ZADO-1210 file (C-alpha; in nm, 4 decimals, padded with zeros to 6 digits):
<atoms>
<atom x="08.8975" y="09.1066" z="10.2693" code="MET" pos="1"/>
<atom x="08.8902" y="09.3190" z="10.5874" code="ASP" pos="2"/>
<atom x="09.0008" y="09.1320" z="10.8983" code="THR" pos="3"/>
<atom x="09.0593" y="09.2619" z="11.2503" code="PRO" pos="4"/>
<atom x="09.4068" y="09.3944" z="11.3181" code="ALA" pos="5"/>
<atom x="09.6337" y="09.2075" z="11.5546" code="ALA" pos="6"/>
<atom x="09.6764" y="09.3724" z="11.8980" code="PRO" pos="7"/>
<atom x="09.9398" y="09.6434" z="11.8771" code="LEU" pos="8"/>
<atom x="10.1375" y="09.5009" z="12.1709" code="ASP" pos="9"/>
<atom x="10.1502" y="09.1532" z="12.0238" code="GLU" pos="10"/>
<atom x="10.4954" y="09.0695" z="11.8897" code="ALA" pos="11"/>
<atom x="10.5005" y="08.9614" z="11.5256" code="ARG" pos="12"/>
<atom x="10.6985" y="08.6410" z="11.4813" code="SER" pos="13"/>
<atom x="10.9146" y="08.5894" z="11.1731" code="PRO" pos="14"/>
<atom x="10.6775" y="08.3114" z="11.0634" code="ALA" pos="15"/>
<atom x="10.3818" y="08.5477" z="11.0379" code="GLN" pos="16"/>
<atom x="10.2978" y="08.6706" z="10.6877" code="PRO" pos="17"/>
<atom x="10.3476" y="09.0316" z="10.5842" code="ILE" pos="18"/>
<atom x="10.0190" y="09.2138" z="10.6336" code="ARG" pos="19"/>
<atom x="09.9181" y="09.4252" z="10.3322" code="VAL" pos="20"/>
<atom x="09.6517" y="09.6866" z="10.2612" code="PHE" pos="21"/>
<atom x="09.5614" y="09.7627" z="09.8978" code="ILE" pos="22"/>
<atom x="09.4347" y="10.1007" z="09.7760" code="LEU" pos="23"/>
<atom x="09.3073" y="10.1078" z="09.4178" code="ASN" pos="24"/>
<atom x="08.9837" y="10.2494" z="09.2792" code="ASP" pos="25"/>
<atom x="08.9264" y="09.9492" z="09.0502" code="HIS" pos="26"/>
<atom x="08.7650" y="09.6603" z="09.2370" code="LYS" pos="27"/>
<atom x="08.8923" y="09.3991" z="08.9913" code="MET" pos="28"/>
<atom x="09.2479" y="09.5282" z="09.0295" code="VAL" pos="29"/>
<atom x="09.2197" y="09.5109" z="09.4087" code="ARG" pos="30"/>
<atom x="09.0885" y="09.1544" z="09.3819" code="GLN" pos="31"/>
<atom x="09.3617" y="09.0543" z="09.1389" code="GLY" pos="32"/>
<atom x="09.6386" y="09.2043" z="09.3499" code="LEU" pos="33"/>
<atom x="09.4921" y="09.0452" z="09.6613" code="GLY" pos="34"/>
<atom x="09.4778" y="08.7016" z="09.4999" code="ASP" pos="35"/>
<atom x="09.8339" y="08.7368" z="09.3712" code="LEU" pos="36"/>
<atom x="09.9746" y="08.8429" z="09.7063" code="LEU" pos="37"/>
<atom x="09.7839" y="08.5776" z="09.9013" code="GLU" pos="38"/>
<atom x="09.9130" y="08.3147" z="09.6577" code="HIS" pos="39"/>
<atom x="10.2665" y="08.4227" z="09.7504" code="HIS" pos="40"/>
<atom x="10.2077" y="08.4078" z="10.1248" code="GLY" pos="41"/>
<atom x="10.1067" y="08.7641" z="10.2100" code="PHE" pos="42"/>
<atom x="09.8027" y="08.8427" z="10.4259" code="GLU" pos="43"/>
<atom x="09.5553" y="09.0990" z="10.2893" code="ILE" pos="44"/>
<atom x="09.4116" y="09.2810" z="10.5898" code="VAL" pos="45"/>
<atom x="09.1936" y="09.5225" z="10.3935" code="GLY" pos="46"/>
<atom x="09.1398" y="09.7215" z="10.0763" code="ASP" pos="47"/>
<atom x="08.9675" y="10.0359" z="09.9548" code="SER" pos="48"/>
<atom x="08.8960" y="10.2387" z="09.6437" code="GLY" pos="49"/>
<atom x="08.8914" y="10.5727" z="09.8263" code="SER" pos="50"/>
<atom x="09.1786" y="10.7802" z="09.9626" code="ALA" pos="51"/>
<atom x="08.9762" y="10.9102" z="10.2576" code="ALA" pos="52"/>
<atom x="08.8455" y="10.5659" z="10.3527" code="GLU" pos="53"/>
<atom x="09.1912" y="10.4122" z="10.3158" code="ALA" pos="54"/>
<atom x="09.3498" y="10.6590" z="10.5586" code="ILE" pos="55"/>
<atom x="09.0883" y="10.5679" z="10.8219" code="HIS" pos="56"/>
<atom x="09.1093" y="10.1917" z="10.7634" code="LEU" pos="57"/>
<atom x="09.4885" y="10.1784" z="10.7568" code="ILE" pos="58"/>
<atom x="09.5048" y="10.3724" z="11.0821" code="HIS" pos="59"/>
<atom x="09.2720" y="10.1148" z="11.2415" code="VAL" pos="60"/>
<atom x="09.4103" y="09.7968" z="11.0791" code="LEU" pos="61"/>
<atom x="09.7802" y="09.8875" z="11.1096" code="GLN" pos="62"/>
<atom x="09.9118" y="09.6687" z="10.8243" code="PRO" pos="63"/>
<atom x="10.2848" y="09.6219" z="10.7764" code="ASP" pos="64"/>
<atom x="10.2643" y="09.7872" z="10.4359" code="ILE" pos="65"/>
<atom x="10.0128" y="09.9722" z="10.2185" code="ALA" pos="66"/>
<atom x="10.0247" y="09.9476" z="09.8386" code="VAL" pos="67"/>
<atom x="09.8834" y="10.2798" z="09.7147" code="LEU" pos="68"/>
<atom x="09.7679" y="10.3554" z="09.3622" code="ASP" pos="69"/>
<atom x="09.9041" y="10.6790" z="09.2192" code="ASP" pos="70"/>
<atom x="09.5734" y="10.8424" z="09.1200" code="ARG" pos="71"/>
<atom x="09.2319" y="10.8087" z="09.2823" code="LEU" pos="72"/>
<atom x="08.8925" y="10.9784" z="09.2449" code="PRO" pos="73"/>
<atom x="08.9437" y="11.1718" z="09.5695" code="ASP" pos="74"/>
<atom x="09.3200" y="11.2174" z="09.5788" code="GLY" pos="75"/>
<atom x="09.6498" y="11.0440" z="09.5161" code="THR" pos="76"/>
<atom x="09.8657" y="10.7785" z="09.6728" code="GLY" pos="77"/>
<atom x="10.1126" y="11.0576" z="09.7458" code="ILE" pos="78"/>
<atom x="09.8595" y="11.2367" z="09.9675" code="GLU" pos="79"/>
<atom x="09.7538" y="10.9152" z="10.1406" code="VAL" pos="80"/>
<atom x="10.1148" y="10.8272" z="10.2173" code="CYS" pos="81"/>
<atom x="10.1832" y="11.1743" z="10.3554" code="ARG" pos="82"/>
<atom x="09.8763" y="11.1544" z="10.5809" code="GLU" pos="83"/>
<atom x="09.9818" y="10.8093" z="10.7035" code="LEU" pos="84"/>
<atom x="10.3298" y="10.9281" z="10.7945" code="ARG" pos="85"/>
<atom x="10.1619" y="11.1344" z="11.0662" code="SER" pos="86"/>
<atom x="09.8605" y="10.9121" z="11.1474" code="ALA" pos="87"/>
<atom x="10.0253" y="10.5672" z="11.1219" code="ALA" pos="88"/>
<atom x="10.4040" y="10.6167" z="11.1037" code="PRO" pos="89"/>
<atom x="10.4848" y="10.2463" z="11.1466" code="ASP" pos="90"/>
<atom x="10.3042" y="10.1547" z="10.8234" code="VAL" pos="91"/>
<atom x="10.5380" y="10.1366" z="10.5241" code="LYS" pos="92"/>
<atom x="10.4010" y="10.2601" z="10.1900" code="CYS" pos="93"/>
<atom x="10.4666" y="10.1753" z="09.8263" code="LEU" pos="94"/>
<atom x="10.3349" y="10.3880" z="09.5382" code="ILE" pos="95"/>
<atom x="10.1964" y="10.1739" z="09.2542" code="LEU" pos="96"/>
<atom x="10.2121" y="10.3881" z="08.9429" code="THR" pos="97"/>
<atom x="10.1792" y="10.3989" z="08.5663" code="SER" pos="98"/>
<atom x="10.4129" y="10.7005" z="08.5427" code="TRP" pos="99"/>
<atom x="10.7588" y="10.6594" z="08.3959" code="ASP" pos="100"/>
<atom x="11.0655" y="10.6047" z="08.6153" code="GLU" pos="101"/>
<atom x="11.1510" y="10.9739" z="08.6472" code="GLN" pos="102"/>
<atom x="10.8048" y="11.0814" z="08.7603" code="HIS" pos="103"/>
<atom x="10.7578" y="10.7721" z="08.9762" code="ALA" pos="104"/>
<atom x="11.0662" y="10.8420" z="09.1866" code="VAL" pos="105"/>
<atom x="10.9574" y="11.2058" z="09.2290" code="ARG" pos="106"/>
<atom x="10.6173" y="11.0863" z="09.3493" code="ALA" pos="107"/>
<atom x="10.7792" y="10.8519" z="09.6022" code="ALA" pos="108"/>
<atom x="11.0091" y="11.1253" z="09.7334" code="VAL" pos="109"/>
<atom x="10.7228" y="11.3758" z="09.7634" code="LEU" pos="110"/>
<atom x="10.5199" y="11.1129" z="09.9462" code="ALA" pos="111"/>
<atom x="10.7991" y="11.0022" z="10.1749" code="GLY" pos="112"/>
<atom x="10.7243" y="10.6462" z="10.0624" code="ALA" pos="113"/>
<atom x="10.9543" y="10.3467" z="10.1007" code="SER" pos="114"/>
<atom x="10.9540" y="10.3178" z="09.7232" code="GLY" pos="115"/>
<atom x="10.7485" y="10.2739" z="09.4100" code="TYR" pos="116"/>
<atom x="10.6518" y="10.0018" z="09.1658" code="VAL" pos="117"/>
<atom x="10.5723" y="10.0751" z="08.8023" code="ILE" pos="118"/>
<atom x="10.2728" y="09.8861" z="08.6655" code="LYS" pos="119"/>
<atom x="10.3873" y="09.6320" z="08.4092" code="ARG" pos="120"/>
<atom x="10.1638" y="09.3620" z="08.2658" code="VAL" pos="121"/>
<atom x="10.2806" y="09.0165" z="08.3636" code="GLY" pos="122"/>
<atom x="10.5722" y="09.1358" z="08.5801" code="ASP" pos="123"/>
<atom x="10.4930" y="09.0470" z="08.9406" code="HIS" pos="124"/>
<atom x="10.8398" y="08.9832" z="09.0807" code="ASN" pos="125"/>
<atom x="10.9268" y="09.3513" z="09.1230" code="GLU" pos="126"/>
<atom x="10.6089" y="09.4133" z="09.3235" code="LEU" pos="127"/>
<atom x="10.6642" y="09.1085" z="09.5453" code="LEU" pos="128"/>
<atom x="11.0294" y="09.1935" z="09.6078" code="ASN" pos="129"/>
<atom x="10.9545" y="09.5592" z="09.6789" code="CYS" pos="130"/>
<atom x="10.6838" y="09.4702" z="09.9306" code="ILE" pos="131"/>
<atom x="10.9196" y="09.2314" z="10.1108" code="ARG" pos="132"/>
<atom x="11.2020" y="09.4872" z="10.1145" code="SER" pos="133"/>
<atom x="10.9823" y="09.7746" z="10.2311" code="ALA" pos="134"/>
<atom x="10.8209" y="09.5633" z="10.5040" code="ALA" pos="135"/>
<atom x="11.1708" y="09.4763" z="10.6260" code="ALA" pos="136"/>
<atom x="11.2558" y="09.8450" z="10.6459" code="GLY" pos="137"/>
<atom x="11.4799" y="09.8446" z="10.3394" code="ILE" pos="138"/>
<atom x="11.3982" y="10.1422" z="10.1099" code="PRO" pos="139"/>
<atom x="11.3772" y="10.0544" z="09.7419" code="THR" pos="140"/>
<atom x="11.5184" y="10.3945" z="09.6420" code="ILE" pos="141"/>
<atom x="11.8887" y="10.4489" z="09.7030" code="GLY" pos="142"/>
<atom x="11.9834" y="10.7302" z="09.9418" code="ALA" pos="143"/>
<atom x="12.1841" y="10.9058" z="09.6710" code="GLY" pos="144"/>
<atom x="11.8933" y="10.9024" z="09.4262" code="VAL" pos="145"/>
<atom x="11.6525" y="11.0236" z="09.6924" code="ARG" pos="146"/>
<atom x="11.8841" y="11.3116" z="09.7848" code="GLU" pos="147"/>
<atom x="11.9302" y="11.4214" z="09.4226" code="ARG" pos="148"/>
<atom x="11.5563" y="11.4141" z="09.3529" code="VAL" pos="149"/>
<atom x="11.4817" y="11.5964" z="09.6790" code="ALA" pos="150"/>
<atom x="11.7360" y="11.8637" z="09.5858" code="GLY" pos="151"/>
<atom x="11.5765" y="11.9014" z="09.2440" code="ASN" pos="152"/>
<atom x="11.2296" y="11.9384" z="09.3961" code="LEU" pos="153"/>
<atom x="11.3588" y="12.1872" z="09.6521" code="HIS" pos="154"/>
<atom x="11.5053" y="12.3984" z="09.3692" code="ALA" pos="155"/>
<atom x="11.1782" y="12.3673" z="09.1793" code="THR" pos="156"/>
<atom x="10.9976" y="12.5448" z="09.4647" code="ALA" pos="157"/>
<atom x="11.1592" y="12.8739" z="09.3599" code="SER" pos="158"/>
<atom x="11.1418" y="12.8178" z="08.9841" code="ALA" pos="159"/>
<atom x="10.9815" y="13.1055" z="08.7902" code="PRO" pos="160"/>
<atom x="10.7870" y="12.8677" z="08.5650" code="TRP" pos="161"/>
<atom x="10.5632" y="12.7743" z="08.8605" code="LEU" pos="162"/>
<atom x="10.4059" y="13.1202" z="08.8750" code="ARG" pos="163"/>
<atom x="10.0660" y="12.9740" z="08.9627" code="SER" pos="164"/>
<atom x="10.1939" y="12.8670" z="09.3046" code="MET" pos="165"/>
<atom x="10.1396" y="13.0934" z="09.6037" code="THR" pos="166"/>
<atom x="10.4342" y="13.1748" z="09.8330" code="PRO" pos="167"/>
<atom x="10.2908" y="12.9349" z="10.0925" code="THR" pos="168"/>
<atom x="10.2627" y="12.6548" z="09.8369" code="GLU" pos="169"/>
<atom x="10.6237" y="12.7095" z="09.7306" code="ARG" pos="170"/>
<atom x="10.7330" y="12.6886" z="10.0935" code="THR" pos="171"/>
<atom x="10.5293" y="12.3716" z="10.1445" code="VAL" pos="172"/>
<atom x="10.6877" y="12.2115" z="09.8352" code="LEU" pos="173"/>
<atom x="11.0350" y="12.2962" z="09.9652" code="ALA" pos="174"/>
<atom x="10.9523" y="12.1408" z="10.3036" code="LEU" pos="175"/>
<atom x="10.8001" y="11.8325" z="10.1374" code="MET" pos="176"/>
<atom x="11.1263" y="11.7918" z="09.9447" code="ALA" pos="177"/>
<atom x="11.3124" y="11.8002" z="10.2774" code="ARG" pos="178"/>
<atom x="11.1087" y="11.4990" z="10.3895" code="GLY" pos="179"/>
<atom x="10.8893" y="11.6734" z="10.6436" code="MET" pos="180"/>
<atom x="10.5470" y="11.5265" z="10.7227" code="THR" pos="181"/>
<atom x="10.2257" y="11.7274" z="10.6908" code="ASN" pos="182"/>
<atom x="10.2095" y="11.7635" z="11.0685" code="HIS" pos="183"/>
<atom x="10.5698" y="11.8854" z="11.0881" code="GLN" pos="184"/>
<atom x="10.5062" y="12.1378" z="10.8092" code="ILE" pos="185"/>
<atom x="10.1951" y="12.2591" z="10.9926" code="GLY" pos="186"/>
<atom x="10.3986" y="12.3155" z="11.3078" code="GLN" pos="187"/>
<atom x="10.6692" y="12.4961" z="11.1084" code="GLU" pos="188"/>
<atom x="10.4211" y="12.7282" z="10.9346" code="LEU" pos="189"/>
<atom x="10.1689" y="12.7532" z="11.2213" code="LEU" pos="190"/>
<atom x="09.8905" y="12.6091" z="11.0047" code="LEU" pos="191"/>
<atom x="09.6337" y="12.3384" z="11.0796" code="THR" pos="192"/>
<atom x="09.6721" y="11.9854" z="10.9426" code="ASP" pos="193"/>
<atom x="09.3655" y="12.0460" z="10.7238" code="ALA" pos="194"/>
<atom x="09.5204" y="12.3620" z="10.5791" code="ALA" pos="195"/>
<atom x="09.8460" y="12.1816" z="10.5039" code="ILE" pos="196"/>
<atom x="09.6617" y="11.8887" z="10.3419" code="ALA" pos="197"/>
<atom x="09.4775" y="12.1331" z="10.1149" code="ALA" pos="198"/>
<atom x="09.8036" y="12.3079" z="10.0316" code="CYS" pos="199"/>
<atom x="09.9740" y="11.9761" z="09.9512" code="VAL" pos="200"/>
<atom x="09.6859" y="11.8904" z="09.7168" code="SER" pos="201"/>
<atom x="09.7306" y="12.2241" z="09.5405" code="SER" pos="202"/>
<atom x="10.1060" y="12.1700" z="09.5092" code="VAL" pos="203"/>
<atom x="10.0497" y="11.8278" z="09.3536" code="LEU" pos="204"/>
<atom x="09.7882" y="11.9779" z="09.1216" code="GLN" pos="205"/>
<atom x="10.0399" y="12.2385" z="09.0041" code="ASN" pos="206"/>
<atom x="10.3027" y="11.9693" z="08.9448" code="LEU" pos="207"/>
<atom x="10.0511" y="11.7586" z="08.7514" code="GLY" pos="208"/>
<atom x="10.0351" y="11.4669" z="08.9962" code="PHE" pos="209"/>
<atom x="09.6685" y="11.5183" z="09.0835" code="ARG" pos="210"/>
<atom x="09.5195" y="11.5448" z="08.7348" code="ARG" pos="211"/>
<atom x="09.3477" y="11.2160" z="08.6715" code="ARG" pos="212"/>
<atom x="09.3050" y="11.2686" z="08.2974" code="GLY" pos="213"/>
<atom x="09.6663" y="11.3709" z="08.2437" code="GLN" pos="214"/>
<atom x="09.9005" y="11.0912" z="08.1357" code="LEU" pos="215"/>
<atom x="10.2172" y="11.2498" z="08.2771" code="LEU" pos="216"/>
<atom x="10.2842" y="11.5090" z="08.5464" code="PRO" pos="217"/>
<atom x="10.4164" y="11.8459" z="08.4365" code="ALA" pos="218"/>
<atom x="10.7831" y="11.8299" z="08.3328" code="PRO" pos="219"/>
<atom x="11.0157" y="11.9457" z="08.6094" code="ILE" pos="220"/>
<atom x="11.3481" y="12.0936" z="08.4933" code="PRO" pos="221"/>
<atom x="11.6639" y="11.9518" z="08.6492" code="ARG" pos="222"/>
<atom x="11.8177" y="12.1688" z="08.9190" code="ALA" pos="223"/>
<atom x="12.0944" y="12.3063" z="08.6946" code="TRP" pos="224"/>
<atom x="11.8375" y="12.3999" z="08.4275" code="GLU" pos="225"/>
<atom x="11.6671" y="12.6273" z="08.6781" code="LEU" pos="226"/>
<atom x="11.9794" y="12.8434" z="08.6946" code="LEU" pos="227"/>
<atom x="11.9439" y="12.9605" z="08.3336" code="HIS" pos="228"/>
</atoms>
């Protein structure tokens, strides 16, 4: 499916299809999604089953949007999206997830993604519409919802039930909730990008987003529950 990227200085006319990259560790799923999207007029510029490979390919191919699976053998769609916000900031990202609505929106906010799509058998319209909206620069999560979830996550950073987190990890979670990229957090804390990426992975592990065998991330109390 990989095709060369268009020159970066070449203007994209309205008639050109939306260019999509697919990240999913199941080859048949990637093929199925690719066929579906191509049938509806999208252009698949590349795909991958690996988080590390996807970050490299997306940086080179510069698609309009990347559809990122929530959990991968070597990471998560959240981590890939966060890396891309620094490495390829013009690429919009959607998190494709099997989590419920509550956890899915948290994942999207932590990632800084344009939105999320919950996997539902036979329901393709939501995915198609979300890709079109995100590619047009229209977030699929309302500003009010994003702010409430971000506030909840920020409060979570100081919650006593997350005793396994180090002080640095708590600070990183709070900064993630504020929408800062990995690179911005590294500058704030005077840490390397690699150190921040490792810390982000640990934060996601503590919240349950990085455990492949776990059906749902760890429950996060609402902000007002943290006061009691």
